[in-house]
C-alpha positions in Angstrom: 9.4 14.4 3.3 10.4 13.3 6.8 10.7 16.9 8.2 7.6 17.7 6.5 5.7 14.7 8.3 7.1 15.6 11.9 5.9 19.3 11.1 2.5 18.2 10.1 1.3 15.3 12.0 -1.4 16.2 14.8 -4.2 14.5 16.9 -5.5 11.6 14.8 -2.4 10.5 13.0 -0.7 7.2 13.3 3.0 7.3 13.5 6.1 5.1 14.0 8.1 7.0 16.8 11.4 6.4 18.6 10.6 5.7 22.3 13.0 7.5 24.6 15.2 5.3 26.4 18.1 7.2 27.7 19.9 10.2 27.6 22.8 9.0 25.4 21.0 6.0 23.9 18.2 5.4 21.5 15.1 3.8 22.2 13.3 1.2 20.4 10.8 1.8 17.5 7.2 1.5 18.2 3.6 2.3 16.8 1.7 4.8 18.3 -1.5 7.2 17.7 -1.3 11.0 18.5 -4.2 11.9 20.8 -3.2 15.2 22.2 -0.5 18.0 20.9 0.7 19.5 24.1 1.2 23.3 25.1 4.6 22.9 23.8 3.8 22.4 19.9 6.7 20.2 19.6 5.4 17.8 22.2 3.2 14.9 21.6 1.2 12.7 23.5 0.8 9.1 22.1 -1.4 6.1 22.8 1.1 2.8 22.2 0.1 0.1 20.1 1.7 -3.4 20.3 1.9 -6.2 17.7 -0.6 -9.1 18.6 1.1 -12.2 19.8 0.1 -15.6 20.9 0.6 -14.8 24.4 -1.7 -11.8 24.4 -4.5 -14.2 22.5 -3.7 -16.9 25.5 -3.7 -14.4 28.3 -7.0 -12.7 27.6 -8.7 -15.9 25.7 -9.2 -13.8 22.5 -10.3 -15.5 19.2 -7.8 -15.9 16.5 -8.3 -14.4 12.8 -10.0 -16.8 10.9 -11.0 -17.3 7.3 -14.8 -17.8 8.4 -14.9 -14.6 10.6 -12.2 -12.5 8.9 -11.8 -13.5 5.3 -9.8 -10.6 4.0 -7.6 -10.4 7.2 -6.7 -13.9 7.1 -5.9 -14.2 3.5 -3.7 -11.1 3.2 -0.6 -10.0 4.7 -1.7 -7.4 7.3 -0.3 -7.3 10.7 -2.6 -7.1 13.6 -1.8 -4.8 16.9 -3.5 -3.9 20.0 -4.1 -0.9 21.6 -2.5 -0.4 25.1 -3.8 1.9 27.8 -0.3 3.5 27.8 0.6 6.9 26.8 4.0 8.5 26.4 5.0 12.0 25.9 7.3 12.2 22.7 9.2 15.1 20.7 8.4 15.7 17.0 11.8 15.0 16.3 11.1 11.3 17.5 8.5 10.7 15.0 10.0 8.5 12.0 6.9 7.9 9.6 3.4 7.7 9.3 1.5 4.3 9.5 -2.1 3.3 8.5 -4.2 1.3 11.7 -7.6 0.5 10.6 -10.7 -0.9 12.6 -11.1 -4.6 11.6 -14.7 -3.6 10.3 -13.2 -1.3 7.8 -10.5 -3.7 6.5 -13.1 -6.3 5.9 -15.3 -3.7 4.2 -13.9 -4.1 0.9 -12.8 -0.5 0.5 -9.0 -1.2 1.6 -6.9 -1.7 -1.6 -3.6 -1.4 -0.3 -3.7 -4.4 1.7 0.0 -6.2 2.1 1.8 -2.8 2.0 4.5 -2.4 4.8 2.8 0.5 7.0 -0.8 -1.2 7.2 -2.1 -2.5 10.3 -5.6 -3.4 12.0 -6.8 -3.3 15.3 -9.5 -5.2 17.3 -8.7 -4.8 21.0 -7.6 -2.2 23.7 -5.6 -4.3 26.5 -6.2 -2.5 29.8 -4.7 -4.3 32.8 -5.9 -7.9 33.3 -8.8 -7.5 30.7 -9.3 -6.8 26.9 -12.2 -4.9 25.4 -13.1 -4.4 21.8 -11.4 -1.3 20.2 -11.8 0.8 17.4 -9.3 3.2 16.2 -9.9 6.4 14.1 -12.3 5.6 11.3 -10.5 6.2 7.9 -13.8 6.1 6.0 -15.7 8.3 8.2 -16.2 12.1 8.0 -13.9 14.7 9.4 -14.1 18.2 9.4 -10.6 18.3 8.5 -8.7 15.1 7.6 -5.6 14.4 9.5 -2.6 13.8 7.4 -2.7 9.8 7.9 -5.8 9.7 6.5 -5.4 12.1 3.2 -2.2 10.1 2.3 -4.2 6.8 3.1 -7.0 7.7 0.7 -4.4 8.8 -1.9 -2.5 5.6 -1.9 -6.0 3.8 -1.9 -7.3 5.4 -4.7 -4.1 4.8 -6.8 -4.3 0.9 -6.0 -7.7 0.8 -6.8 -7.3 2.4 -10.1 -4.5 0.1 -11.0 -6.4 -3.0 -10.3 -9.3 -2.0 -12.3 -7.1 -1.2 -15.1 -5.9 -5.0 -15.0 -8.8 -7.1 -13.9 -11.5 -8.3 -16.0 -9.9 -7.5 -19.6 -10.7 -9.4 -22.6 -7.6 -11.2 -24.2 -8.3 -9.5 -27.3 -7.6 -6.0 -26.0 -4.5 -3.9 -25.9 -1.9 -4.6 -23.1 -1.7 -0.9 -22.2 -4.1 0.9 -20.1 -4.2 4.4 -19.0 -6.3 6.2 -16.3 -6.3 10.1 -14.9 -7.3 10.8 -11.4 -7.3 13.8 -9.0 -4.5 13.1 -6.7 -3.6 15.1 -3.6 0.2 16.2 -3.6 0.8 14.7 -0.1 0.1 11.3 -1.4 2.4 11.6 -4.6 5.3 13.2 -2.4 5.0 10.4 0.2 5.3 7.8 -2.9 8.2 9.7 -4.2 9.7 9.8 -0.9 9.1 6.2 -0.6 10.6 4.9 -3.9 14.2 4.7 -3.0 15.3 2.1 -5.3 17.9 2.9 -7.5 16.4 1.5 -10.8 13.2 3.6 -10.2 13.2 6.5 -12.6 12.5 10.0 -11.2 12.3 13.3 -13.4 10.9 16.5 -13.7 9.5 18.5 -16.8 8.0 21.8 -17.9 5.1 21.5 -20.4 3.0 23.9 -22.0 -0.6 22.9 -21.9 -3.6 24.0 -23.8 -6.5 25.5 -21.5 -9.6 27.4 -21.6 -9.8 30.5 -19.4 -13.3 31.4 -18.4 -14.1 35.0 -17.1 -16.9 36.4 -15.1 -18.3 38.1 -17.9 -19.1 35.2 -19.8 -16.1 35.4 -22.2 -14.0 32.4 -22.6 -10.5 32.6 -24.3 -8.2 29.8 -25.2 -4.7 29.8 -24.0 -1.7 28.0 -22.9 -0.2 27.8 -19.1 3.0 26.2 -17.8 2.6 22.9 -16.3 5.4 21.3 -13.8 5.1 17.6 -14.2 7.0 15.1 -12.1 7.5 11.4 -13.3 8.2 7.9 -11.4 8.6 5.2 -13.8 8.9 1.7 -12.7 10.3 -0.6 -15.4 12.4 -3.3 -13.3 11.5 -6.1 -10.9 13.0 -4.3 -7.7 11.1 -1.1 -8.2 8.0 -2.9 -8.7 8.5 -4.9 -5.5 9.3 -1.5 -3.7 6.1 0.1 -5.2 3.9 -2.5 -4.0 5.5 -2.2 -0.5 3.8 1.2 -0.4 0.4 0.7 -2.5 -0.3 -3.1 -1.9 0.9 -6.3 -2.8 -1.9 -6.8 -5.4 -0.7 -4.2 -7.6 0.7 -5.0 -11.2 -1.3 -8.4 -11.4 -4.9 -9.1 -12.2 -7.2 -11.7 -13.8 -8.8 -11.9 -16.9 -12.0 -13.5 -15.4 -15.4 -12.2 -16.0 -16.5 -9.7 -13.2 -18.4 -11.2 -10.1 -22.2 -10.8 -10.6 -25.3 -11.4 -8.3 -25.6 -15.0 -9.7 -22.0 -15.7 -9.5 -20.5 -13.6 -6.4 -17.3 -15.2 -6.5 -14.7 -15.6 -9.2 -11.4 -17.8 -8.7 -8.0 -17.7 -10.6 -8.4 -21.1 -12.3 -6.2 -23.4 -14.3 -6.2 -22.4 -17.9 -7.4 -19.2 -17.1 -5.5 -15.8 -18.0 -3.6 -13.5 -15.8 -2.5 -10.0 -16.7 1.0 -9.4 -15.2 3.6 -6.5 -15.2 6.5 -8.4 -16.3 9.1 -5.9 -15.6 13.0 -6.7 -16.8 15.7 -7.7 -13.9 17.7 -4.6 -14.8 17.3 -1.2 -16.1 18.4 -0.7 -19.8 21.3 1.5 -20.3 19.2 4.2 -22.5 17.3 5.1 -20.0 20.1 6.1 -17.6 21.1 8.6 -20.2 17.2 9.6 -21.1 14.7 8.8 -18.2 12.1 10.2 -20.4 12.9 7.9 -23.3 9.8 6.0 -24.8 9.2 2.8 -23.4 7.5 -0.5 -24.8 8.2 -2.9 -22.4 6.0 -3.4 -19.3 6.1 -1.0 -16.5 3.9 1.2 -14.4 4.6 4.9 -15.2 3.1 7.8 -13.0 2.9 11.3 -14.4 2.0 13.9 -11.5 0.8 17.5 -12.9 1.3 19.9 -10.2 -0.7 22.8 -11.1 -3.8 20.3 -11.7 -3.4 18.1 -9.1 -3.9 15.1 -11.2 -2.0 11.9 -11.7 -1.8 10.2 -15.2 -1.1 6.1 -14.7 -0.1 4.1 -17.5 0.3 0.3 -16.9 1.9 -2.0 -19.7 1.1 -5.6 -18.8 1.6 -9.2 -20.5 -1.0 -12.2 -20.7 0.1 -15.3 -19.0 -1.7 -18.4 -19.2 -2.1 -20.3 -16.0 -0.7 -23.6 -17.1 -0.2 -24.6 -13.3 -0.6 -22.8 -9.8 3.1 -21.7 -9.8 2.3 -19.2 -12.4 0.2 -17.2 -10.1 1.7 -18.0 -6.5 5.3 -17.2 -7.8 4.0 -13.5 -8.5 1.7 -13.0 -5.7 2.0 -15.5 -2.5 -1.4 -15.2 -1.4 -3.0 -16.4 -4.8 -5.7 -19.2 -4.8 -5.8 -21.5 -8.1 -8.8 -24.0 -8.4 -9.1 -26.6 -11.0 -10.8 -25.9 -14.6 -14.2 -27.4 -13.2 -14.0 -25.9 -9.5 -16.6 -28.2 -8.1 -16.1 -28.4 -4.2 -13.3 -26.5 -2.9 -12.1 -24.6 0.1 -14.0 -21.1 0.2 -16.6 -22.1 -2.2 -20.1 -21.0 -1.4 -23.5 -22.8 -2.1 -27.0 -22.8 -1.2 -28.6 -25.4 1.2 -31.4 -25.4 3.2 -32.3 -22.0 2.8 -29.1 -20.8 3.9 -25.6 -19.9 2.3 -22.8 -22.0 3.3 -19.0 -21.6 2.8 -16.8 -24.8 2.7 -14.4 -24.7 5.4 -12.4 -27.8 5.0 -12.6 -31.2 3.0 -11.4 -34.5 4.7 -12.1 -38.1 3.7 -14.9 -37.2 1.4 -16.6 -35.1 3.8 -17.1 -31.1 3.6 -17.4 -29.0 6.7 -19.2 -26.2 6.0 -20.2 -22.9 7.9 -23.1 -20.4 7.1 -22.1 -17.0 5.8 -25.3 -15.7 7.4 -25.2 -17.2 10.8 -21.6 -18.4 12.2 -23.1 -20.7 14.8 -24.4 -22.8 12.1 -22.2 -25.8 10.6 -22.9 -28.6 8.7 -21.0 -31.6 7.1 -22.0 -32.9 3.9 -20.6 -35.5 1.4 -18.4 -34.1 -1.3 -20.5 -35.2 -4.2 -23.7 -33.3 -3.0 -21.7 -30.4 -2.1 -20.1 -30.6 -5.8 -23.5 -30.3 -7.5 -24.6 -27.3 -5.1 -21.5 -25.6 -5.8 -21.8 -25.9 -9.4 -25.5 -24.7 -9.3 -24.5 -21.8 -7.1 -22.1 -20.6 -9.8 -24.4 -20.7 -12.9 
């Protein structure tokens, strides 16, 4: 897969590269965006991106990431980078991997489901000499006549992550603990996942199946027949392989909440005490029978992906367990960014309510006073007693 990436990347792709350092020494790994393919097709010109640091924030007086301004970026594990007005020429052999650098507006749009994966970044600024300006990278959700490889793989991973999350959220407790879905899936995305899944307990196998099909002819005749389909299987049945899958398709894969769907009357749903979590509870070790037969039928928790090459379809099967949130540790131990609120939430950080013809979100609570910022106009801040805010939050939720 690494060689295929080196051959296929072009203008608009984001890559992790090894920056040349010397004839007999290897350079440091840096992040870059390919802006030009030189006359020699094996030479690429890249814009360099640097990780955001506190020194850059202070030097250019840039605002930090806050919950009120950028709630998704602040509450998820995504690293920020800054674009540099620095360009370097590199060979294709220096390309190590592809990465995803999204504009902050797209990260906050709610369309990104792979938050927490190891190759995801976002950008706000371009640093040029003595000043910093607002900057937007290639739009991943924009219109492209021909999508760059990076964007094709991003959309494949994002679709898979979204599908698995939808299978595990808002599930009534009476439902079965196995859910399945079939989606159209690009081979680029599946091959990327297979290459990245290097955990030894991740089961990989291939098989050939005869599949019943209907053939449609131009003379309006149709015929029932069979065709041969190549099926590639990836089975995630252990804790270590699930952890690696999350590093590829997002930290939230494999865990969900049985709460009702958010609605217009109650737009926010929280993980609350005594509520139900759906969680893929994998075994710490791979049972020996699966080493002998990777396609052995399984009844334990896990995530299984079956890719049909000829159809470009992916079958996803998820088996999970019901968990009662008896204390916050039940959720936090499974996803570190979890927020667990009491049974009767009342006023808590992040809660919304209507007040004085405006919608506010609670920023902090101290000494019985709630500091709240308007979600419609950031410059409006009010401080209200907590007993008043309790009633307003409950009215808003109902």
